[in-house]
N, C-alpha and C positions, 0 to 999 in steps of 0.2 A: 247607419248609412253602409250601404254595400260598396266594397272596393276590391280592386284586383292586384295582386303582385304578379307581374309577368316576368318570369325568370326563364331566359333563353341561353341554353348552353351550347356555344359554337364548338362543337365536338373536336378536340385537338388544337385549337387556335391558342397556343402558348405565346408567351412574351419574353423568353429569355431563361438561359439555364439557371436553375436553382444552385444553391451552394454546394449541395452534395450530388450534382449531376454527373461528375466524373466517376462515382461509384457505380452509377448505372450505364456507364459508357457513353455519356451524353454531354461531355463538356463541349461548350461552344454551341450548343443547340439554341436556335432563335427562330421559331416558326414564323411569327409574324414579321420580325426584322428581315429574315432572309428573303421572304416573299415580297415584302414591299421594296426592299433595296435591289431586288433582281428584276421584278416585273413592273413596278410602279403602278399598281392598280389605283384606279380612282375611287377613293373612299371619303368623300366630303361630309357625309353624315357621321360616321364614326370619329373623323377628325374633329367635326364640330362639338362632339360630345367630350372630346379631350383625348383621344387616343394616344396622340403623339406627345401629350404632356404627362404620360404615365412615367413614374421613376424608372429609369434604366432604359427606356425605349431608344432602340438603335436606329431609329429612322425619324425623318423631319415631317413636316405637315402641320406643325402647331398652329393654332388659331389665336387671334388677339384675346378673345373672351370666350372660353369654352361654355357651352350651355348645359353641360352634364357634370356629374362627379365623377372622378376617375381615380384609379388606383391599380394595384396588382396585389395578388394573393400568394402566399406560400402552401405548398403541400406538406403536412406534417406526417401524414400516413406513409407507411412504407410501400412503395410500388408506383406505378405510372399507368395504371389501366383505367378503363372506363368505370368500371363498378366501384374501384377505390376513390376516384375522383368524385363521382357523383354522391357517393356515400358521405364523403367528407363535406362536400357542399351542403349535405343534409345534416350535419352536425355530428357525424361519427368519425373518429380518428382510429385507423388500424394500426396496431403495433407491429404486425407482421405482414409481409406481402403474401398475396395468394401464390400457390407453387406454379411454377412453369416446368415445361418438359422438352428441353432442347434436343433430347434423343428419342422423343416419343414416349408414349405412356407404357408402363410396364406390361410385358406380355401376358402375365397372369390375369391382369384387369382385362386386357383386351379379349382373351379367352372367355372370360366370365361375362362380359358385355355381349359377346357374339351369341352365347349360349342364352342369354336373358332375352335378346330381341329377336332370335331365330334366323339371324343373317349373318354372313361373313363380313369381313372388312378388308379394305384396301388402303395403303398409305401408311398411316400411324407415324408421321413425321412432322417437322415443322416445314410449312410451304406456303407459297402464295396462293390465294384462293382462286385465282384465275389460272395460273399456271398448272395446279394439281388437276383441274378438270381436262385440260388438254392432254395431261399425262395419263390420267386414269378413267377419264369420262367413258371412253368406249368399252373398257373392261368392265365398268360398273354396269353399263347397259346390256352387256352380254352376259353377266354372271349374276346381277342383282346384288353384289356385294356393295356394302356401305363405304364410302370414301370418308375416312377419319383422319384429321389432321390438326395440327396446332400451329402456334406462331411464338415469336418472342413474348407474346402476352399470355395470361393465364386463361386459356381457352381449350375447350374440347369441341371441335368443329366437326359437324356431320354433313357431308354433301350428298345430295340424292336427286337424280333426274324425276321431274314429276311425272313422267309417264312410267317410270319404274316403281317408284315409291311414293303414293299419294301424299299430299301435305299432311293430312291428319295422322297417317302413319308415321311420317317423319317426326311430327311433333310428338307423338306417343313415344318414340324411340328416344327422342332427346329428354322426355321426362324420366325415362327409365335410367338413361345415363346420369342425369342429375341426382337421381336417388342414389346411385351406385358411388359417385364420386364425393366420397366423405373423408374426414381425417386429413391424412398427408396428401390425399388426392383431390382435396376440395378446391377445385378451380374456380375462378371468379365467375365464369359463364360457360354454358354449353350452348353453342349456337347452331340452329338449323339453317343450312345453306342450300335450299332448292335451287335447281337450274333447269333449263329446257335446251333442247338441241339434239342432234343426232350424231355428230362427228366432232372430233378436235378441230379447233379453229372456229366452230360454229356454236360452242356452248354459251350461254347467256345465264347469269344468275338472275332471279326473279325477286318480286318484291315481298315474296313470302317468307323471308328471313324472320326468324324469331330469337330472341335470346333467353335462357333460362338461367337467371343468376342464383348465386348463392343466397340463402335467406338472410335479410338484413336485420340487424338490431333495430331498436326504437329509433326513428328518425323524425326530422321535421314533418314529413308527411303525417306520420301517426298522431303527432301532437296537434297538428291542424285538424285532423279528421275528429279526434276526440273532443276537440273544441267546437265542432259544428261547422266547421269551414269546408268549402268545396276544395278538393285537390284535383285538378283537371290535367291529366297527363297526354302529352302529344309525342308521337314517335315512340322510340324504345324505352321511355321512362317506365312505363308499366312493367317492361321485362326486368329492367335494372333493379326495381323494388319489389319484384315478385307481386305486384298488385297491393302491397301492404301500404295502407294509408292513402290509397288512390280511390277517389269516389267517382271519377268519371275518366274516360280514356279514349283517345283516337289514335289507333296504332298506324298512323300514316307512314309511308316509306319514301325516304329521300327529302332533301331540302325543300323542293318546290311543294310537294304534297304536305309537309309538315307545316310549312308557312301558311298555305292556304287553310289547313286546319286550324293554326293559331288565329288567323284573321276571324275565322268562323266563331271560334271560342270566345274571342273578344266581343263579339256582336251579342253573345248570350249574357243573361243576367244571372250573376251569381256573385258570392261573396267568398274571395279566397285565392288560392295560388294556381296560376296557369304555368305549368312546370313543362318545358319544351327542350328536346334534344334535336339538334340538326347534324345528322350522322355523315353527310356526304364529304364535308371538310377532311374528315378522317378517313372514312372507307374508300371513297373515290379518288382522293387526291393525295392526302398525306402517305398513306401506306404505298400508294402506287408511284410515289415521288414525281408526281405531276405538278410542277411548280405553276405553270402557265393555267392549269386547270383550276387549281387551288386559288390563284389570284382572281380569275374570273368568277369564281364562286363567291368570293368575299365581296367583289363588285355587286354581284347580284343581291347579296344579302343587304349590304350597305344601301342599295336603292329602295329596299323595303322598309327602311326604318321610318320614313316619314308617314308611311300608311300605319305602322304601329302606333306612333305618336297620335294620329288623328283619330284612331280607335279607342284611345285612352281616355278615362273618366277624369274628372278633376282631382280626385283622391288617389287615382292609380300610381303605381311605381313600376318602371321597367328596369330589369337588371340584366345586363349582358356579360357572360363570362365564358370560361372553357373548363375542362376536366383534366386536361394534361396537354403536352405538345405532340405534334407528329411532324417534325420539320422536314419538309421534302428536299431540303438541300443538305440534309444530314446523311450519315452513312447508314447502310441497312435499311430495313422497312418497318422499323419498331417504332413505338411510341417514345417520346422524349421527355425527360424529367425537367419541366419548366414551371416557372411563375405562369400565372393565368391572368388576363386582363380582367379588369372591373369597370364596367361604365354605367352609371346609374342616371336615370332622369325621370322626372315627373313634373306635372304642372304646378305642383306646390311645393317643389324642392328647390333648394339654392343651386345655382349654377357655378361652375369654376372652382369647385372644392376638391383639393388635392387630398385623397385619402391615403396616400403613401403606399407602404407595403404592409398588408395584413399578415398576422402571423400564421392564419390557417384559412382555407377554404371554408370552414365552418362560420366565418364571420357573415357568410351570406344567410345561413339559416337562422342565426341569432337575430339578424335584422329583419328577416321576413316575419319571424315569430313576434318580435318587438312591434312591427308594423301592424299586425293583428291583435296585439294585446294579449298574447299567449306566453306563459312563463317558460322560459327557456331552460331545460333541465339537461341541455346537451353541451357540446362545446361550442367555442366562438364568442366573439364579442360583437354587439350590435354597433353599427355605425349610423344608425337612424337619427340619433340627436345631432350629429354633425352635419347633416344633409337637410333637415327640415328648415323651412323658413321661420 
């Protein structure tokens, strides 16, 4: 019988600092707790699944009889970035973090990169993705030089106006950078940041963003593909895994488009994993420290949960989680080192099961593989036996 595992990563929706958060400058971070206690968003569906019953939750809203299974997971891997989090969800634990460049990238690399792509560069420093457009966008349009910048995350970002550098050329440039960033320069992601507009204050980033990740080792996706299962990626999942183990993809951009793509995929007939990333929580609200916007985005997603459930088959399983935190009430604009929530629901699953605190994000991949009867040769421990009726 065909069945689906729908795994939705609410990008950056952490639920309280990990024990080692202070080492990352994140003591006291609590993305969900601070948003809920500050803005009091209406989240009836996640609350019904058991959100407020998760161990350590700093907010109220508990219900008498949760319909879902609930818990939280620790991150074992070193780091707090998108690539590291998604890879651990998929069964891989990294012993060392991807490098960051708080002073910008080495000048000798920048010179080699400029020679390889045939264009000069501007920037080469940590910066807000919108602020640097206002700072350097007009000069970029005048000179044709690429805007390169980083952040507190392990990223090499290249911004270019679509009227100056066509998308396909920008993607080619990113692929060159990806090939060049090796060894001690191997960042987690090279990110294409296309934008439009003609002057500072009027620049707008477009949906043409693409992420070029480091090549992952074997993950849950590879094992499922080898077992003949569909691995259907929505959003930037295909980028995070460099298409490895991905059998079908919809590179939708933004929460609204990704949810529409998710609903469409759920109406299709296939046997396997539907793997979704909802980027706006992180990109549009967490990094920009927009608490109200983050709260409204949570409300919007919460209101879509009944439709997810309605589209699920009798044997299907829904897993909601995150890949790290990005507490909009915390200092700075960086990701935050946090536990991630775990909410699980299915028509044939038990309700009200407290899964406690899992030792690794990889418990999700172990459970998905168990769900499809695929041997787990990766990290993590399945919780499937605890939630099946």
